[in-house]
N, C-alpha and C positions, 0 to 999 in steps of 0.2 A: 159289898161294892164294890166294880170295878171302876180303876180312870184308866186312861192313855194319856200320855206327856209324851208332846213333841218338844224335841231337841235342835234347835237351826243350828248351820254349819259355826256359826262366831262363839257358840256356846260347846266346842266341842271344836278346839282349834289348836288347844295343846295339852298335855296329858295334866296339868296344871286344873286348867278347867273341867278334863274329864273327871278329874277325881271330884271337884265341887258337885257338880249334877251327880255323881253316882250317892255323894253325902246325904243330896237332895231326892233321891229314889228312896234309895235306903229308909229314911224316913218316912217317906211317902205308906212301905210295903211294908211296913207294920199294920197299919190298921184297913190298908186297903189291895185286890188284885190288883198288880198293877203289869203294864204293857209300854212297854214305852220306843218310840220310832224315833229315829240320830239323822238326820244329812251328813254328807261327808265332810269333813275337818274344813275349817277356814273354808280356803282358796284351791281346795284339789278341784272341786267340775273343772272351774278354769286351769285352771294344771294340766286335766286330764287332756280338756280341748285341747288345749295351745302345742299337747306332746302328737298327739293327734293328728294335726296343723303342720304338723314339722316331715311327718313318714309318710303323707297323703293332703295334699292339701282342701280334698274334695274324701274324705272319707264315707266309706258304705253306712247309712241309718244303722241297720242292724248290727255292726261290728262294735261304733260308737257306744249303741244299747249298753251291752257287755261290756263295752270299757266303761262308761260311764255308772258303771253301777258296782262297779267292786270299792270307787271310793265312798260309802255308805256301808255298803260288808266290812273296811278297815273301823268303822267308827265305831260299829256295833259290837264288833267282837271286842275294841277296846276298853268299851265300857262296861262289858261284862264282867273281865277281866279286873277291871274297878270296883266294880259289886261285889265280887265276888272277895277279892283282897279283905274287903269292907265283913268279911262273915253273909253277906247274901245272897240265897241260894240266884242263881240268875242262868241263864239261855240265850243267846240272840240263833235268829232265823236270818237268813235270806226271804225277800220278797216271795217268793217260792213256797220257804218252808211256814211263813205265815199265811198260805191258802189264800194267795190274791191272784186273779184269775181275770187276766185283763183280754182288752180286743186283739188280730194281730197285724199291730201299728208303730212304728219302731222310732223312739223319741218323744210320740204325745200318744200315748196309746189309754185308754179311758176303763179301768175297773170296771166290768163284766158283771162279777158278784166273788165273795171271800169265805172258801170254807176255814169254819171256826175249831175244826172237829183235835186238829193239836195243840188251836194254842190254851184251848180250853183245857185239853187237858193236863198239861204242863202250869197250867193259876192253877189249876184243883190243887195240883205236889204242889202247890205253896211256889213255886219258885217267880221269878219276876221274869218277863220273856222284853228282849230287849231285840225288835227290827229294823233291819236295813230300808229306809224309805227310799220315795222315787221309785218303787223298783216292785214290776212281777213277775210271772210268763203266763207264756199263751195257753197253757191248762200243762194236765196232769200228766201228761202221758212224756216218755224219752226222750221224744222229737219238739219238747217244746220247747222256743225261745225266749229270751229274759228280755225283757222288755222297760221302758221307760217313765218315765208319766208323767215328763214333759215339765213345765217351771213350776216350783212350786208342792212339785207333787209328793216331796214326806210331808206335807202341811193335808193332801189327800188323802196321803197311808193314813195317816195317822184317826180325820176323822170318822173316813170308810170302817177303821176296825173299833172305834167307839162306838156307829154305825151296827156293825154283825155284831156284836157282842152286848148291845143294849138291850134287856128286854124288860116287862115288870114285874119279873124276882127276880131277878140283879139288871139293875141299872148300870148303866157306864156313861162315866162322864170323860167332858175332851180340854188339854188345858198346852193349850202350846205356848212354849217357853224359846226364847231368844234374847233378842240385846233391844227392846227395846217394853217400856214400862207400861205398852197398850197402845189404843184404838185414839190418837190425837185429830183436835179439826182439821189441822195440817199437817205438816211435814214440818214438825218443832228444830229443824236443823234451818228452818228457812222465813215460820214465823218465830220469833224465841218465849214468845206472848200465849203457844198453840195450849188448848186446853183438853187435857185427859178427861176420855168419858167413860163414864160407870157403864154406861152401858148401850149396846148398839143395837137396831135390830137388821136381821138376817136381809133384807132385802135393801137396807141404806149400806151395810160391811160388802153388800155382794155386788153396785157399784163402783163405790168404795176403792174394789180389791178392781175392779172390772178394767177401773180407768185411771189405775197407776200408783194407789197406795201398795207399797210393799212387805204390806205387816201383813196380810194371807193371803193365797191364791183362793183365784174367784170357784176355781171347781169345788175346791175343799170345802167356801160359804157353803155352794149351791149343794154340795149333801149332807149340810147340818140342817141347810131347812127342810130339804125333800126330808129328813129322817128325826127333824126334830132335837138334834143334837145342840145343848149348851158347848156355848164355845170358849172356856176362859183365855183372852190372850194376854202374857205378864212377863217379869224381866227373867231368865234363868237363874242367875248370878244377887239379886236383892231380891226381900221380902217384900214387898211394896202391891196393893192394889193393883188388878190390873184389870180388863176391861171386857166385862161377857158378852156376847153376842148372841141373840136369841128372839124366839119374838115379840113383836112390836106390841105396845105397851102402847092402852085405853087413849092414854093426856098425851100424844106424846108429841099433836096437831097444835096443845098446848101449848109447845115449849117454841124455843125458834128452830122453822120450818125446812131452814141452813141447816145440816146438822155437820157436815164437815169438806173442806178442798179439797179436792185431789187433782192431781198432774202427774204426766207421763210426756219425760222425752226417749224414753224407746222407742220412738214412730220416725213415720218415715211416710211420705206421701209418696205413691207412683199415679202419674196421668196417663193412661193413653189419645193419644190425639187425631184428629179425622179419625172416624170412623164413622161408617156406611150407618144411620139411621133408621135402621133398618128393626124389626120386631123380633128380638131373642137372640141378640146378641149381648146386653148387658149378661140375660143367665147364663152367656154360653162362658160368659167371663167368669164368675163367679160360683158355675160351677163347676168349672176348672180350679178355681182356687181351692173354694171345703175340700174337692177332692180329695188333697194331698195336704187336710186341715188346716188349712194356712186359715184364720179368722182377719175378718174385714169389719172397721169400722166407721168409718162421715166416707160417706160415699157425696158425693155431685155429681151429676149431670148437665152441661150447660146444654140452652136451648139450639136446637138445630139451625145450621146455615149451610145451604147448599148444598144439606141432603148429611149434612157432616154433624158430627158431635164427641163431644172430648167424655169423658168420663176419666173424674177420679176419685181412690180410693187409700185410705191408713191403713198399716199394718206395722206389727212390732219389725222393727229393725234386727231382728234377727231373722227374720223367715225371708228377706233382701235376697238372697241364690237363689231361693227355691218356688217364687214365686215370676221370679224375673224367665227364671226355665219356662216357666209359663204362660207367664202374659209377654213374651218377646216371639214366639214363633206363631202365639194366635195374632198379635198384632200385622204381622208378614201374611199371615190367609190369611183376617179380616181385609187388607190391605189400609191401615193407619199409618196417617204421618209418621207419626213420632211416638214415642216414649220416654216417656219424662221422670225423671225420681230427684224427690227434692228432702233433702235430708234435716235441713237448716228449722224444721217445725219440730213445734211441743203439742198436749192438750193441756189443756185446763177446766174445771168438772163444779158444779156448784151438785150437792147432791144433800137430802132429806125428804122425809115421807111426807110432810110437814105441806111441798110446796106445790103438791099434788091438789088440794082444793082453794087454796091462797095465790093469787096473783098478783103484777106487776115482777116479779123475781129475775125472768129476761131481763127484763126492761132496765129495772138496776142491777144487772150484771153490766152488760152490753152499754149502759152509759159510763160504770167506773172505769171498767177495759180505757173506751172510750177517754176520757180523761186522763186517765194515762198516757193517754200516746201508743195506745198497742191497738195495732188494725186484728179485727177478726178475719178471718181467710175462711173458715166455714163452718159449718152448726150443724150442732146433730142434740135428740133429745132422748132422757126417753121420762113416763112418768111423774119420774122423782129426782131425774138428770138434767144439767142444761151443760156439755157441753162444747167449749171453739177449739178450733184449731187456730193457735199464733203463733211467729215467730221463736225459734227454742230461744233466744237470747232477749226474749223477756217474761222468759217462763216465771221466774223467784218476784217478778217486779208485779204480776199477774196474782199469784197463789195473797200474796202481800194484801195489796190491794182490797183482792175480795176479802181475804177474814178478815179486814176490818168494814169496808162495806157491810157487809151481814155483820160484825157485831160480835166474832165467835170466839175474842176476848172475855163476851164476858159469862 
């Protein structure tokens, strides 16, 4: 049996925590072939970003990839040393050495393939392979560039490796360990009586992750769904049951149709005002953003007045500079009257596969927010999700009232 375990930055933040993880891995390695994926220690990635910006306020993306990849490489080497100190045969790999080949996109590369030849050789030799997460390489030549996979990239690394190593003859499971005990109905720091879920479907978890639940990255969940890799989410320092992400249960709609409340405060709204109401204008804006790998969420276009319209959309706060570098020249070219950035916004979502076949959830959500005095700025939906954009200062109240409205504490 094979297992890929991933340990987040908080789990390997100190030498003491690394030793605890090493003991856990060594124990698991007694009855399975183990690959371990690690994030950078604690706040290392944030520290590296801050350091880079002291040198250059707008560093080149290629050099940032090279810099940020070093954090995970440090973690993987230290954990390997800790395992070896316990008498456990182990070897550390960079993303490149693990065979992770990506597209040629700095800071947000997507994995093209995983060459598992070397990984399998070391596993067959009885070694634990410790892989630096969050990174890959553009190809297998001496001219290749290091790439990073974007936010949550170590989760993506772990699930991608599990998918690549999984087969009928040698099944592989994926275990994601961090400083949380599993997936909850809402952030327990905001809702103390939030409940830990025993299971959640890939589709629901994908929506939760996309809309702000920082348990797992959405790309990792998507990979698990596509390749049918069951994923355990559990605590790295506690032996307590976690949450399993897997295919939807047949009787799931018989339970509470709302599975959880997600929220995201790390967003902002950009409004491009007074643009000509012409065919192709919106397409030009959003294609330019897509070409730079900037994800856009809630989009609103108002009714044309005197041949002019406004388009508003939300993006991650981290993409602000990159987005404005694109939008400002476009707005000037199109003759827009202004570009307005609003950072005082947040998203709150209700999510559940049972909502698809049962009516009334939008009405209940909107009424609950209204009774709490929370104004809805805009709305977007999917088959199993309703998301409202609201004032950032109201986000905690919104999460609490929606959790209570849909009786998720039960």
